[in-house]
C-alpha positions, 0 to 999 in steps of 0.5 A: 738593295744594291750597294753602289761602289765607292768612287775611289777617284779623288776630286781634281782639287785634292790631287797633288799639283805636281802630279797633275802638272806632270800628267799634263806635261807628259800629254802635251810633250807627247803631242808636240813630239808626235806633231814634230815627227809628222812634220819631219818623218811622216805619218808612220813615225808620228803614229809611233811617237803618239802611241808611245806618248799615250802609253807613257801618259796612261802608265803614269796615270795608272801608277799614280792611282796604284801608289795613292791607293797603296798609301791610303791603305784600307780594305781594297789595298790588296786588290791594287797589287793585282792591278799593278801586276796586270798593268805591268803585263798589259804594258809589256804584252801590249808593247810586244804585240805592237812591235811584233805585228809591225804596227809601230816603228820601235824608235818612234815608240821609244821616242814617244815613251820618252815624254814620260821622264821629260814631262815629269821633270818639266812638271816638277820644275814648273809646278807650285813649289809652295804645295806640301810634298815630299 
């Protein structure tokens, strides 16, 4: 008899509206920044900005999952600490590889990663203020 692993992903309607709005804001702002970089500075800069934005959006998603699992607690909470460590190693190591191999322009990568704080700020401004939160 095989035991199926439980789905730890909460349904979309149970996610915090501010978090979903922030994730969408980061992704949309990153895409807008990449298109702008394409029009202004060319393909290499657009790819660099898009890569930075993709790193920012995936970082926000994984971080939100780690925080939610840690707050929920339970038997698997310790494993999320290992996932957090692996996330940091992958983030730092991945950026190091991208930059040392010359695959991205460093300024473009930083500009794209800048979609993270700006997207979170926009998401917190435009999200539903009536939803319960901190």
